[in-house]
N, C-alpha and C positions, 0 to 999 in steps of 0.2 A: 344284404340288399345290393343288387348290381347297378352299376351306372348304365346309362342308355347304350353306350358303346360296348360295354361288357356283355350286355344282353344280346346285342346284335352279333357279337362275336360268337356267343354260344348258340344263337339261332341259325346262323348262316355260314360260318367258317367251319369247314370240315375239321372235326376233332381228332387228335392223335392219341389222346388219353382221356380218362374220366376225371382227371384232376389237373387241368391247365393252371398255370400260375396266375393268369388273368391280370398281370401287371399292365397297366395302361401307360404307355410311353408316348409323350408328345414330341420330344426332340432329343437329340444326342449330340455330343461334341467331345472330342478327346477321349478320355477314359470314362466319361460320365453320361448317364441317361437321366432324363427328367420327366416326371409325371405332369399331367395337365395342371396340377396344383403347385408345381414347382419343386416337388421333393426330388432331391438329388440321390442318385445311386452310383456307386463305383462299380463299373463293369469289370469283374475279374475273370470273365470267361470269353470276352471278345466275340459274343454271338456264336459261341462254340468255334473258336479259332479263326474267325473271319476278319475282325477289325484290327489287324496287326499294326497298322499305322494310326490307329485310333478312329473314332467316328468322325466322319465329315472332315477329313484332313484338307486344309485349304488348297493344297496343290492337286489333290484328287478332284475336289469340287471344280477347280479351275479347268482341269483337263476335260471333265465331263461337259462343262458349259461350252468350252471351245469346240468340242466335237459336235455338240447339238447345233451349233451354228453352221456346220458343214453338211452333215447328213446323219441319218440313223440307218435302219436296215435298207439295203439296196438289192440284195440277191442271195439266194441260198449259198451256203458255205462253199468256198473253193473255186469260184468262177471269176469273180471280179478282183482286181488288185485294189485293196483298200488300205490307206496309209496307216491307220491305227493298228490294223492286224499285222502288217509286215514289219512295222517298227517294233511291235511287241515281240513278235517271233524272233527277230534279230537280237533283241535285248536278252530274251530268255536263253537263246543259244550261247550267248557270250558268258552266261553264268555257269554253263555246263561244260564238262570235258568232252572232247571228241570221242565218238562220232555222233553225240546227241545234238542234232542240229535241225531236225525236222519236226515241226509242231503242228498238232491237230487240235484246234480249239473246240471246246464243248461249252455247255451251259452250267455244268456242275461236276462235282467229283464222281458221283455215281455214273454219270454219262461217260466220263473219261475212263473209268474202270471198264465199262461195257466196251468201249472202243478198243482199249488195250487188249482185252480178252479176244475180241474178234481178230485183231491184228496178229496176235500170237498164233491163233489157230490157222489163219490164212498163210502166214509166212512159213510156219513149220510143217503144215499139213497134218498136224496132230490134233487131237481133241481133248486129251486129258489135262487137267489143271490141278496144281497143288496150292493150297493156302494153309494158313495156320489156325489152330484152335484158338478161340477167344478173339479172333480178328473181327474187324468191322470195315467194310469197303463200300457200304451203301445199301439202299433198300429196294432198288430195282431188281427184277427177277434174276438176272445174271449175277449181279453183285451180291444179292442175298444168298445165292447158291454157294458162294465162297465161304459164308459164315458157317461155324460149327454149332451155333446156338439153336438147338432144335425148337426151343420155345418160341423163337421168332420165325422159324421156317415152316413149322408143321401145318399151319393153316393155309399155306400157299403151294403145297406140292400138287403135281409134280414140278420140280425145279430142274435146273440144268444137270444132266448126268455127267459122269466122268470126273467128279471132284473128289480129291483125297486131301486129308488134313495131316499136318505135322505139328509137333510141339515147337513153339518158338524158342529159339536159343538151345535146341537139343541137337547135338551133332549126330547122334545115332539115327535120328529120323530122316537124315538127308538121303539115306539109301532108298527112300520111297520115291525119290526123283529118278526117273528112268528115261530110256530112249523113247518111251511113249508119251512123255510129259511135254506138252506144248509150252507151258509157262509155270513159273512159281510166282504167285502174287503175294507180296508180303509188305507189311508196314515197316518202315525203317525203325520206328519206335512204335510199339503197340499203344494206341491211344485209348480206345474204349475198354481195353483190358486193365486200365488203371496205370498207365505209363510204365511199361515194361521195356527194359533196355537190354539188348543182346551184347554178348562179348564180341570183341574185335575178331577173335578167332572164328566165331560162328559165321559172320558175314564173309570172311575170307574163304572159308570152307564151302559156304553156300554158293558163292560166285564160282569157285572151282568146279563144284559138282554140276552146276548148270552148264558150264562150258564143256565139260567132259561128255555130257549127255545131249548136247545140242538144244538145251532148254533155254527159253528166254527168261531172264530175270526181270520181273516187273516190280519196281519199288513204288509203293503207295506213299507219296509225300503230301497227301491232301492236308494233313494236320501239321506235319513237320516242315513243309516248305515255306519259303518266304520269311526266313529268319527266326522262326519259332524256337529253335534249339540253340541259337547262338551262332550258327553258320547259315548261309543262305539256304542250302539244302541239307537235310538231316544226314544224308549219306556221306557228306564231307567229313564226318567224324570217323569214317572207315575208309580204308584204302581200296575201295571197289568202284567199279563203274557198271551201272545196270544197263540192260538192253532197252528198257522202256521206263520212263519216269512219269508218274501221274501226279498232277497238282490241281488245286482249286482253293477253296476257303479263303485263306489270307491273301490270295492272288489279286483279287479285284478291288481291294480297298472298300469293300461293302457292296460292290456290284457283283451280279451273278456271272461267273466264268470258271471254266476248268480247262485242262489240256492233258493230252498224253503226248510224250516227246520221245523220239527214237532217232535212229540213223536214217538217212535218205534211202538206203538199200532196203531196210526193213519196212519203212513206212510206204514205200512205193508198191508194196504188195496189195494195198487197198485200191490202186489205180487201174488194175486190170484183172480180167478173169475172176469175177466180173468187173466191168467198169463201174465206177461209182460204188465201190465196195463198202463205203461208210458215208452216210449222209446226215446232215443236220440243217435245219432252216436257220435257226438263230444262233448256232454255235459261233463264237468269235464275233458277237455283236460289236459293232464299231464303238459304241459308247462304253461298253464293258472293257474292251481292249484299251481304250484311251485311259480309263481309270486304272487298269492293271499296269500299264506302262508307267503312269505317274506313281503308283504304289511301289513298283520296283525301284524307280529312281529316288523316291523318298528314303527307302531303306538304305540305298547306297550312298546318296549325297548327304544325308543327315547322320550317317555312321551309326545307325540304330543297333547294329550288331555288337558294337564295342562294349556296351554296358550290360549286356544280357547276363553274363556269368555273375557279375557283381550283384545284379538284382535278384538272380536265383538264390545266391547265398544269403541275401538279406531276408528273403522269405523264410528260408530254412532256419535262420538264427532267431527270427521273431515268433515263429509258430511253434512254440514250446508249451506243452501242457500235458499232465498225466494221462488225459484221455486220448492224446495223439500217439498212436503206436509207432508210426514211421512216416517218412516223407520220401517219395521217389520223384526224381526230377531230371530233366535235361533242358537247360535253358529255362525259358518261361513256359514250360510244359510240366506241370507239377501235380502230383497226387498226394493228398494228405490222408493217411489211413486211420480209421477209427475201428472200434470193435465190431460194429454192425451198422446196417442201414437204419435200424431203429434208434441208434445213438446219433447218427449223422443227420438224418432228415430234420429233426427239430432245430439243429444248429444252423442248417442252411436256411430254414424258414425264419429263424430269429435274425440271422445276418441280413436277409432281405428286408425285414422290418426295420433294421437299423441302418440300411442304406448300402449294403454290400451284396452284390449278386455273385453267387457261386453255384455249383451244381455237383452232381455225382456222375459216374461213368456207367455206360450201358451194360458192360459186363463186369463191373466192379463197384457195386452200389454201397460199399462201406468206405469208399474213398472220396474225398472232396476234390473236385476239379478246380484248379487255378491255372488260368492261361490268359493273363491280362494283355491289353495292347502293349506292344513293345515300347511305346513312348512313355509308359508309366514312370514317374519319378520315384526316387528313394523316399521322399517325404510322403508321397501318396501310398507307397507300399507300407510304410510305418503306420499310417492312419488306418489302412484297410486291415492290417494284421492285428492292430489293437482292438478293432471291432470284432474280428473273428474270435480272438482269444477270450474277449468278454462274453461272446455268445457261447463258446465252449464251456465257460465257467458258470453259465446261467443256471 
């Protein structure tokens, strides 16, 4: 029997699957979500990598409220000087190595990927793009074209031509990057593939190959950015500098925002021939920018990165059970592998019943996704892991 709101959801909210969770959440704060009846859930997935500083962080809420007192939307992107936009762009540039200093704000990660793809084509004059097998960059038509998952693509063809795929962390495949390649679009750590981490040598060689062929290296940091891996940007674990960085998810503290970031030289290609080469009405919305700036400052000022590795190790120490085959992780980006989806799904369902929200991965459905808010305490990790292990044993 559905509640009234659940029925309204089923009747009028477009469905993305035949089996939505139908969890009714009344409010959220910190690492917790609450049902209308007051049942508490530990959010171990951060709304899929979004709530890095927790739900409704007081400083993010204060920044939103302060911006609401000033103004909301004023003009389509790129025409007016708006304080929250320029301060956020400056703060982002300061987290990045030179020459990554020019920021184009969007509404989401998929939009940022679309913009980055257009920028690479415009700047290089080429149209071929290389991405990885088992990658995920979004569901818009261009971003979907980058995917190798035919089951997700076949219903929407024809998609973007000129896409080739390489194996992630495979040096031999780098020869597929040629002087015809406009860009390589790659996740710094593969997320929906179930947390796959490349060797240092691989990214060094990838950077070298892109430089040799005049190909732009686009790093998708939509999941890895804003502290998720223990450094502010995931690529800080490697001694490389990309040509374009894409971010979103954890960027807005719960508000919708994304960005692609490059050098002034490369980004200026969108300003001429044709003029207004990329447009968005709501990209860089002032309220979202204010929230994102506060999120960035919370990560820095509250030293959230310092405890990430320790918390990662605590999860790995506590999640021990014969049914758990392996754990892959980088910071608080964790995949707990089981034999099959048929084994995992009842565990996820039982965990939700017991007050812990986890999930699986789009291209790795036998692994449990764990990506809690960075503010989670060691005591909260112990509590959550005890519940998960109990559900595994059930």
